[in-house]
C-alpha positions in Angstrom: 69.2 -70.4 -2.7 65.9 -70.2 -0.8 65.0 -70.4 2.9 65.2 -73.9 4.5 62.0 -75.8 4.5 60.8 -76.8 8.0 60.9 -80.6 8.6 57.8 -82.2 10.1 58.3 -83.2 13.7 61.1 -80.7 14.2 60.6 -77.6 16.4 61.3 -74.2 14.9 64.6 -72.8 16.2 62.8 -70.0 18.0 61.2 -72.6 20.2 64.6 -73.8 21.5 64.7 -71.5 24.5 66.7 -68.7 23.0 67.2 -65.7 25.4 64.7 -62.9 25.2 66.3 -59.4 24.6 63.5 -56.8 24.8 64.0 -53.7 22.7 64.5 -50.7 25.0 65.1 -47.9 22.4 65.3 -47.4 18.7 66.9 -44.1 17.6 67.4 -42.6 14.1 69.9 -39.9 13.1 69.6 -37.7 10.0 71.7 -34.8 8.7 68.5 -32.7 8.6 66.0 -34.1 11.2 63.4 -31.5 10.4 63.1 -32.8 6.9 62.5 -36.4 8.0 60.4 -35.5 11.1 57.3 -34.7 9.0 57.4 -38.0 7.2 57.8 -40.0 10.5 54.9 -38.0 12.0 52.7 -38.8 9.0 53.6 -42.5 9.4 52.6 -42.3 13.1 55.9 -43.5 14.4 57.3 -42.5 17.8 60.9 -42.9 16.6 63.4 -40.8 18.4 65.2 -38.6 15.8 68.5 -36.8 16.3 70.8 -34.7 14.2 73.8 -36.6 12.9 75.0 -38.9 10.0 72.1 -41.0 8.6 71.7 -44.1 10.7 69.9 -46.2 13.2 70.8 -47.5 16.6 69.0 -49.8 19.0 69.3 -50.8 22.6 68.2 -54.1 24.0 68.1 -55.4 27.5 70.4 -58.3 28.2 71.2 -60.3 31.3 74.4 -58.2 31.6 72.6 -54.9 31.2 71.6 -52.7 28.2 73.6 -53.1 25.0 73.4 -50.6 22.2 74.1 -51.4 18.5 74.8 -48.7 16.0 
């Protein structure tokens, strides 16, 4: 099943006044951060990298304060 086709005359859902939740932080964890750091530097990312199980987490600003998803 493909993506829904927009109907003429109907606004895109993103135009409906959805709340804005700015990204405050994106953090990655890796068992061996040194091994991944060189690749991230070569890609020109400013991604925060910490030691831990492989994963990503992000924090967004909400009306009720920052919320972190892991």
